[in-house]
C-alpha positions, 0 to 999 in steps of 0.5 A, a space after each residue: 500500500 502507498 501513502 502520500 510522500 511525507 517529504 514533499 507532501 504529495 507534490 512530487 517536488 520540493 522548491 527552495 524557500 528562497 528562489 533566485 531571479 532565474 528560477 522565478 522566470 523558469 516555467 514550473 514544469 521545468 522546476 518540478 523536474 529539476 527539484 524532483 523529490 528524492 524520496 518519492 522520485 516525483 511519484 507523490 507517493 511512497 510505500 507505507 513502509 517508509 515510516 519504518 525506513 525512517 526509524 531504521 535510517 535514524 538508527 544507522 545515522 545515530 550509530 555512525 555519529 556515535 563512532 564520530 564518522 562522517 558520512 563520506 568516510 563511512 561510505 568509503 569504509 563500507 564501500 557504498 555510494 555516499 548518495 545511497 547511504 545518505 538516502 538510507 539514513 534519511 529513510 528514502 530507501 530501505 536501509 540495510 540493517 546488516 550495516 550496523 555490525 559493519 559500522 560497529 567494527 569500523 572504529 574497533 
């Protein structure tokens, strides 16, 4: 089952709070594509599992911060693309909870 995307509130895109002049002159259709929501990928809806993904992502992020490791450092150590790891931590994609064991071993 799908629910309205909590990040873009079902709009499919997220516009900046303070647009510059060029953005104000750009057709909204072009802006919508450029500022497409990375959680729903512009689909306006996400899996109803996203709430659990966000909880799990917070656990991953908290564990990384406890170890005083930056996101970029951790992605290199775990051999994961930094954008994928970031999306896991934010609950945009399903977090791989098996990473917790690997994170625990990073600073040992």
